[in-house]
Wavefront OBJ file of the C-alpha trace (Angstrom):
o trace
v -178.589 -48.929 -252.517
v -175.303 -47.061 -252.551
v -176.115 -45.352 -249.232
v -177.049 -48.622 -247.580
v -173.664 -50.110 -248.510
v -171.858 -46.974 -247.271
v -173.792 -47.103 -244.011
v -172.897 -50.801 -243.629
v -169.214 -49.948 -244.186
v -169.435 -47.230 -241.532
v -170.998 -49.657 -239.055
v -168.342 -52.259 -239.924
v -165.491 -49.802 -239.254
v -167.054 -48.732 -235.957
v -167.458 -52.375 -234.956
v -163.783 -53.111 -235.706
v -162.808 -50.109 -233.568
v -165.059 -51.426 -230.802
v -163.361 -54.851 -230.954
v -159.939 -53.249 -230.522
v -161.322 -51.188 -227.657
v -162.747 -54.300 -226.007
v -159.289 -55.937 -226.053
v -157.877 -53.203 -223.811
v -160.843 -53.400 -221.459
v -160.534 -57.192 -221.184
v -156.812 -56.859 -220.404
v -157.438 -54.347 -217.610
v -160.168 -56.543 -216.078
v -157.956 -59.620 -216.404
v -155.158 -58.079 -214.355
v -157.634 -56.881 -211.738
v -158.847 -60.489 -211.451
v -155.250 -61.776 -211.190
v -154.590 -59.302 -208.364
v -157.756 -60.457 -206.632
v -156.633 -64.065 -207.063
v -153.202 -63.295 -205.542
v -154.796 -61.560 -202.582
v -157.082 -64.521 -202.068
v -154.100 -66.901 -202.267
v -152.210 -64.842 -199.727
v -155.096 -64.881 -197.261
v -156.111 -68.495 -197.773
v -152.611 -69.953 -197.724
v -151.494 -67.999 -194.654
v -154.564 -68.286 -192.472
v -156.817 -71.141 -193.441
v -154.140 -73.277 -195.157
v -156.602 -74.013 -197.951
v -155.486 -76.138 -200.893
v -154.827 -74.411 -204.219
v -157.498 -76.393 -206.036
v -160.142 -75.380 -203.497
v -159.118 -71.742 -203.773
v -159.685 -71.873 -207.526
v -162.981 -73.705 -207.122
v -164.263 -71.141 -204.601
v -163.597 -68.054 -206.710
v -166.568 -65.781 -207.290
v -168.160 -65.808 -210.736
v -167.013 -62.319 -211.728
v -163.372 -63.179 -211.049
v -163.719 -66.460 -212.955
v -165.220 -64.619 -215.904
v -162.418 -62.032 -215.943
v -159.715 -64.719 -215.697
v -160.814 -65.839 -219.177
v -160.341 -69.570 -218.605
v -156.835 -69.510 -217.165
v -158.257 -70.910 -213.921
v -159.820 -73.844 -215.749
v -156.599 -74.501 -217.641
v -154.616 -74.521 -214.398
v -157.178 -76.807 -212.737
v -156.782 -79.201 -215.667
v -153.061 -79.274 -214.885
v -153.760 -79.911 -211.188
v -156.137 -82.747 -212.107
v -153.417 -84.161 -214.395
v -155.567 -83.695 -217.490
v -152.888 -81.598 -219.207
v -149.301 -80.516 -218.753
v -148.336 -77.066 -217.538
v -146.945 -75.284 -220.539
v -147.625 -71.839 -221.935
v -149.768 -73.129 -224.793
v -152.153 -75.046 -222.568
v -152.271 -72.368 -219.849
v -153.006 -69.527 -222.280
v -155.098 -71.548 -224.736
v -158.079 -69.182 -224.704
v -156.127 -65.964 -224.089
v -154.817 -63.924 -227.002
v -154.678 -60.416 -225.557
v -151.543 -60.714 -223.415
v -148.079 -59.625 -224.446
v -145.267 -62.182 -224.442
v -143.552 -60.795 -221.330
v -146.898 -60.746 -219.480
v -147.409 -64.390 -220.400
v -143.926 -65.208 -219.086
v -144.630 -63.554 -215.729
v -148.006 -65.255 -215.399
v -146.571 -68.622 -216.412
v -143.840 -68.309 -213.779
v -146.481 -67.438 -211.193
v -148.626 -70.469 -211.936
v -145.574 -72.699 -212.202
v -144.385 -71.768 -208.699
v -147.777 -72.268 -207.013
v -147.703 -75.101 -204.501
v -143.999 -75.806 -204.967
v -142.680 -74.623 -201.589
v -143.515 -74.212 -197.920
v -146.141 -71.725 -196.749
v -143.708 -68.974 -195.743
v -141.764 -69.062 -199.019
v -144.994 -69.357 -200.966
v -146.377 -66.281 -199.243
v -143.255 -64.249 -200.075
v -143.391 -65.349 -203.704
v -147.063 -64.418 -203.961
v -146.326 -60.963 -202.520
v -143.542 -60.461 -205.065
v -145.780 -61.495 -207.937
v -148.585 -59.331 -206.545
v -146.347 -56.262 -206.871
v -145.551 -57.202 -210.474
v -149.216 -57.774 -211.266
v -150.147 -54.404 -209.781
v -147.615 -52.753 -212.106
v -149.006 -54.671 -215.079
v -152.521 -53.735 -214.025
v -151.648 -50.044 -213.882
v -150.129 -50.297 -217.348
v -153.210 -52.091 -218.675
v -155.553 -49.510 -217.116
v -153.498 -46.669 -218.602
v -153.514 -48.303 -222.034
v -157.259 -48.907 -221.755
v -157.885 -45.239 -221.001
v -155.515 -44.129 -223.731
v -156.248 -46.555 -226.556
v -159.711 -47.867 -225.685
v -161.663 -44.776 -226.613
v -159.142 -43.959 -229.346
v -159.935 -47.237 -231.130
v -163.635 -46.419 -231.345
v -162.899 -42.887 -232.534
v -160.522 -44.194 -235.191
v -163.187 -46.670 -236.281
v -165.678 -43.834 -236.747
v -163.071 -41.763 -238.556
v -162.107 -44.667 -240.834
v -165.774 -45.248 -241.643
v -166.254 -41.599 -242.528
v -163.134 -41.631 -244.706
v -164.486 -44.683 -246.550
v -167.819 -42.889 -247.085
v -166.078 -39.777 -248.438
v -163.913 -41.862 -250.761
v -166.921 -43.658 -252.238
v -169.094 -40.554 -252.619
l 1 2 3 4 5 6 7 8 9 10 11 12 13 14 15 16 17 18 19 20 21 22 23 24 25 26 27 28 29 30 31 32 33 34 35 36 37 38 39 40 41 42 43 44 45 46 47 48 49 50 51 52 53 54 55 56 57 58 59 60 61 62 63 64 65 66 67 68 69 70 71 72 73 74 75 76 77 78 79 80 81 82 83 84 85 86 87 88 89 90 91 92 93 94 95 96 97 98 99 100 101 102 103 104 105 106 107 108 109 110 111 112 113 114 115 116 117 118 119 120 121 122 123 124 125 126 127 128 129 130 131 132 133 134 135 136 137 138 139 140 141 142 143 144 145 146 147 148 149 150 151 152 153 154 155 156 157 158 159 160 161 162 163 164
């Protein structure tokens, strides 16, 4: 019985390490999806003059999944179902840092507020910022993602040694 409990503790520690690792992976994928969204905005606004709502509605499923609901929250604002504030925009997102939320909030707040030429310049500026954030997120994922799982295994082994 004692070994079953110790094994369960080991599995629990590994699972907690995996959850921390998943956070870094989700962040990296999120910023890749934001970059993809910006590139799509830049193309659609400049060439086809597509409306913002239609751009969001025509996103591919993988990008929608990686955006973690921020697209739905922004569409709710467009449809006047909610106001555009940080709490409603990031309702289902808890893995972003405060400064990342500020940059993203400013991006979504400026969408559709100016003429096409100014809008295109703003999107390019935000795209550069998002690429920097993406590189940081990818670096942190490589650095801390596997480390979290390893620390989970190590913590589980320490718990086993302490109880034996």
